[in-house]
N, C-alpha and C positions, 0 to 999 in steps of 0.2 A: 208314498201313496201308490197303490197298485192300479194298474190300468183296468178299467172295467170293460167288459165286452159281452155282446149277445151270444148266447149259446146256440150253436147250430145243432138241430136235432140229430144229425149224423154223428155228432161228437159225443152223444150221451153214453154209449157203452164205454168209450174211452174215459169219459169223465168219471164214471162210476169205478172203473178199474183204478184210476189214479187216486180217487178218494179212499178206496178200500186199502190201498197200500199205505196211505197216511194213517188210517185208522189202526192198521196192524202195527204201526210204530208205537201206538199209545195204549193199546188194549192187549192183554195177554192172549196167547193163541187159543187157549181153552174157551175164553169168553167170546172171541171172534167166531169160533166154530159153532158155539152153542146159540148165540143170539144175533150176530150180524149176518152170517151166511144164510140163514133162513129167509132174510128179507129180499124182496124184489124191488129193484129201482124202477119206478113207474114213469118218472119224468120230472120236469120242473115247470113252475109257473112264476112269472114276474108279478109281484104285488107292490107297486110303487118302487121303493128302493130295496125291498126285501125279496130275495129269491126263495120261493117255497120249493123245498126238495121233498118229493113225494115217494113214499115206499108202500109196499103191501106186505102184510105179515100173515103167516098161515093160521094164527089163532090169537085170541086175546092175551094169552099168557106171554107170548113173545112180544107182542105190541107193548103191553104194560111194563114188562121188564126193561125194554130198551128205553122207554120214555121216563121211567122212574128210578133207574139205577145208574145214572151217569153217562150212559152211552149216547143219549140225545145230544148233549153238549159236544161230545167228541165227534159225532157225525157232522153236526153243523159246522164245527171248526174246520174239519177236513175240506168240506165243500167251499167254505169261505176262503181258505188259504189258496185254493186253486182258482176260484172265479173272481176273487176280490170283492164279492158282494156279500152283504149281511144275509145269512141264511136261516131259514126256519124249517125244522123237520116236521113233516106230517106223515102219519102212518095210519093206514086203514087195514082192516082185516079182510083178507081175500082168500077164504078157505079153499076155493076151487080154482084160484089163479086165473080169473077171467082175463081175457086179452082185450078188454075195451080200451079205447083211446083215452089217454090221460094227458093233461097239461098241454104240451105243444104238439101233440099228435104222435109221439114216439111210442114204440112198442116197449113193454116192460122188459127190463134187463135184469136177469137173475145173477146173483153173485156166484162165482165159481164154487162148485161143490155144495150148493144150497140144498137143504133137505125139505121134503114135502111136509113131514111132521116131526120137527126136532124134539128131542128129549122125551119122545113117547115110545121109542123102541125099547124093548127089554135090553138091559145091559148084559154084555157078554164079554169074554176075554178078547174076542176079535175086535170089539169096538175100540179098545186101547191101541191096537195095532193100526187101525185106520187113522189115528191121530198123528202118526209119524209122517213128517213132511219129506218126500223123496228128494226135494231140492236142497235140503240142508245136509250136505255131505262133507267129508274131510277135504275133498277136492275143492269145494267152494269156500272153505274156511281159510282166511288169510293168516299165515303164521308170522309172528314177529317175536322179539325178545320178551314182550309183555305177556305172551300167552303160550310160548313154546313148550314149557313144561306141562301145562294143562293139556295141550293138544297131544303131546307124546303119551301122556298117561291115558288119555281117552282112546288112542289107537291101541295101546297095549291091552286094555280091558276088552275092547271089541274083538281083538284077535286071540286073546288068551283069557277068556272070562273065568273069574273065580280062581285063577292060578297064582295070583300075586297080590293085586290091589283090590281087595274086597272088604268093605265097600270103597268106592272112589267118591270122594267128597270134593266137589268143585265150588269155589265161592268167588264172588266179585260183586262190585256195585252193579245195578241194573244196566243192561244194554251193552255188555262187553263180550257176549258170545257164549254164555253158559248153556242156554237153551239150544243154540246151534250145535254145540258139541254133543248134547244129549241125543239129538236127532241123528247126528253123524255116527255116533256109536251104534244106534239102533240099525241104521241103514247098512253100515259096514258088517255088523254082526249077522244081519239077515242075508247079506250077499254071500258070506262064507258058510252060513248055516240056513239054507232056504226053508227047512222044516221047523226051525226054532220058533218059539212063541215069545214075543217081546211086548211088554206093557210100558207105555209112556203116559204119564198123567201128572197133574199138579198136586201138591199137598192139599190144596183147597178141595180138589175133587175127591181125594181120599177121605177127607173129613166129612164132606157132604154125603158121600156114598155110605160111610159108616153110620151117620145119623139116620139116613133113610132106612138102612138095614135094621137098625135098632127099633125104629118105629114100626116096621113091618114084621118084626120077629124073624128076620132072615140072616142072623149072624152066622149060622153054620155055612150058608151059601157064600157069604162075604169072605169068611176065613178060608174056605176051600178055594175060592177064586184067586186070592192074592198069595196064598201059601203053596198052592199045588198046580196052578194053571200055566205058569210062565217060567221060561228059562232065564230071563233077564227082566229086571224091573228098574225103570228110570223115573225118578220123582223130582219134579221141579219145585223150587221155593220151599224146601223142607222146613224152614223157620216158621211156616204158617201153623205147624202143629204144636208149637211151643205154648205151654200153658193150657192146653186142651187135654184134660186128664185122660178121658176114655180114648181119645185119638192117639195120644202118646203111648198109652198102655197097649193098644192094639197094634200100633206100628212096631213097638218093641218086640212083641211076640212074633209078628210077621217077619221082622228082620232076622230074628233068631232062627226061625224055620227055614228061611231062604239061605242064610249063611251056612247052617249045619248041613243042608243038602247040596252045598257047593253050587249055588246059583248066584249070578252076579247082581250086585245092587249098586246103582249110581244115583247120587242125590246132588242137588245144587242148593245154594243158599246165597244170601247177600252179605254174609259174614262168616267167619270161621266158627267151628263148633263151640269153642270156649266162650264166644261172645254172643251166643244166642240166648237172650234173657228168658228165664222161666222154663228152659228146656231141662228135663230131668237129667241128672248126672249120669245115670246108667245109659241113657241114649247117647249123650255126648261121648261117653267112653267107647261105645260101639263104633261111632264115627272115627274116633281117634285111633282105633285099632287098624284102620285101613290106611289109605293114602289120601292126604289132604293137599289139594293144589289150588292155588289162587290165580286169578287173571287180573292183571293191572291195566290201567288205561293205555291204549296203544301209543307208541312214539310216532312222530310225524311221518316217518317213512312207511310205517305200517298203515297209517291212516290214508296216505296217498294210494297205497296198494289196494286197500279196501275199496276206495272210491273207483279206482280203475277196474277192479274186478266186477263191482256192481254195474258199472257202465257197460262193460263188455257183455255181461249176462243179459242186460236189458236192451242191448243194441242201441246204446246212446253214445254220441260223439261228445267226449268231455275234454276240452282243451287243457293242456298242461297247466296254464296259469290259473285256470278255475279250480283244478284239482288241488293245487298247492294252496290257493287262497282258502278253500273250504277246510282243508286239513289243518291249516294254521289257526282257524277260528273255532272249529268244533273239535275239542281236544279230548273229552273224557267219556264219550258215549258213542259206540259204534252204531247203535240203533238210530240215534239222532243224526249221525253222519250220513247214513244211507237214506234217512228220511229227507234230508236236504236235497239229495240228488233226485229223489222222487218228485219233490216240488218243482225242481228246475225242469225235469223231463215233462211234467204235466203242463207247465207254462209254455215250454217250447212247442209241444204238440198242439196245444189248443190255440196258440196265438200265431204259430208259423214262424216264430223268430228262433234263430240258432242260440244255443246256450253260450253265453259270453261272460266275461268278468263283470261287466256292467250289470247284466241281468242278475248275477249272483249277489252282488252288493245290494241291488235294489230289492230283490225278493226276500233276502234274508236279513235285511236291516243291519248289514255288517259294514256300513261305510267306514272306511279306515279312520276318517277324521272324528267319527263319533265313538268308535269302539273303545278307544283309550279313555275317554271321559265317562262313558256310560257303564261299561261292565268292569268296574273296579269294586273291591271289597268295600271301600269307603262309600261309594255311591249306593251300593246295595244296602249297607247299614243305615245310611241316611234316609233312604226310601222307607225302610222298615220302621224306624223310630218315628218318622213322620206319620205313617199310617196308624201306628198303635199309640202315638202320643206318649212315648217313653224316652229315656235317655240312652245315648250311645253306651254309657258305662253299664247300663243294665244288660246289654248284650254280652258283655265281657265278665259280668259278675258271676258269683256262685249261687245266686238266688234260684230257688226252685219254685217260686210262686208262679202259678199258671199265667198270670198277667205278663210275666217276663219269659217264661220257658217257651211258650208258643212263638212269640216274635223271634226269640233267639234261634229256635229250630228252623223257622222259615228263612231267616237271614243266612243260616249255614247252608240250607238246601239251595237257595238261589246263588250263593257264592260258589258252591260246587258245580251248579249247572252252567253258570255263565263265565266263570273266570278261568277254569282249567287248572286251578291250583291243586296241589297234592293235599292229602288229608292232614299231614303235619303242618303245612303252611297255613291251611285254613284254621286249624286249631290255634295257631299262634295269634291269629286276628280275633279270636274269641276267648281271650283269657287263658291261653295255654292249654286248651283242652286236647286230650289225646285222640288218636284216630278212632277208637271205639265210640267215643261220644259223638264224633262227627258222623260216623256211619249210622249211629242210632238216630240222630236228629234227621238225617236224610230219609231214613226208612219211615219214621213217624210221619213226615210230611208227604212222602209218596203215597202212603196208605190213606192219609187224610184227604189228599186231593181226589182220590178215587171214591172215598166213602163219606166224607164230611163236607157238606156244602159251605160251612163257615170257613173252613181252611181253604178250600178251593177258591172261594170268592176273595179271601184276603190275599192269596198268592197272585191271583189275576190282577187285583187292584194295584199291588206293589209293582208288578211287571209293567203295568200301564204307566206308573210313575217313572219307571226307568226308561 
């Protein structure tokens, strides 16, 4: 049980900063910039046992998107993790950003980099360069055996673009540093070539912009932008274009134009090219003509180094026993590992208590006496079959019936999230499935949590059982 506390108005800016860091662990950077950053944190109000978290939005479009597309739950969860109170998100439209007093008398607190009118600026090549995070550099990327080859490859293309590895294809499960390396490549390349033009974007943005250009009859401008405006293009989560015919077609020709003019292309994915389902063979072939590098979950020494580096950058004192404890329990995801430290920092700052091993165990529900009994494959499978009213054998069977497939995918996703087992070991617990099937199951549930309320609710219910 978390300790509940009253929120001092002077702590509101820090509360919002801490919540924003947690949100950034759960929401892709593109979505954060587009929808979260435009919000103003206005304050809080206590309503019985519920803490009302109040924001202002610049227009109805932003307000409705946040409330109706999954971000509401994420924001509420972030504030609840920090305060220990059930939270309810309230958003009002404040087109002129009035400074009237809200809630407990605090001044509105804007997110860093918030925009007056998001998504209404005309799109331009410069807009893609603005998305490059200057803090994500090679210097801040912790190198270990699990990512050494990928990091070395990234440095190579930043220093010698299109001279050897073009394209560079980086892949790994979510949260292991692919996006960090993309930004690091861009920052290093720009340092060496100040006048160069670099585009960083997600595959989802590429698709959305293509659709918008088709609607407006602006395909000539779209093609000119991506084929002629940049010296280097970096695209995150390229698997998103798979199965989208016109998007794959346009990407294929854009790729060819960039490659033939000796401009560097770097893409990331959650799986290797051959395992991206529905991706055209000609696109896969283009990727395989370059260098394909994977990132594995970091070993414990690297996880400890990541925590210490994050603590140093955030000016947080992290005792050695806490770093070792966290690195032991959070095994497969760097983003989750850093998110854990953010939670502890927030609790320490807002309560005045120093970070300790006891605090880590309490806040993260990692009591050693419970972890062995709770986060096992057997316990996860038992919780899943109980929720869906099926049999353990169903999870290990070859059945493709939806009544079995979805529970199996959720069980695999939770096993990967909580146990730290490798893909091969997980597969052995689910009927001998190979690593491709395990990655596919995790990908399906990750997307489902973001886009399908029924999947999200099922996962949360099962986690409650655990």
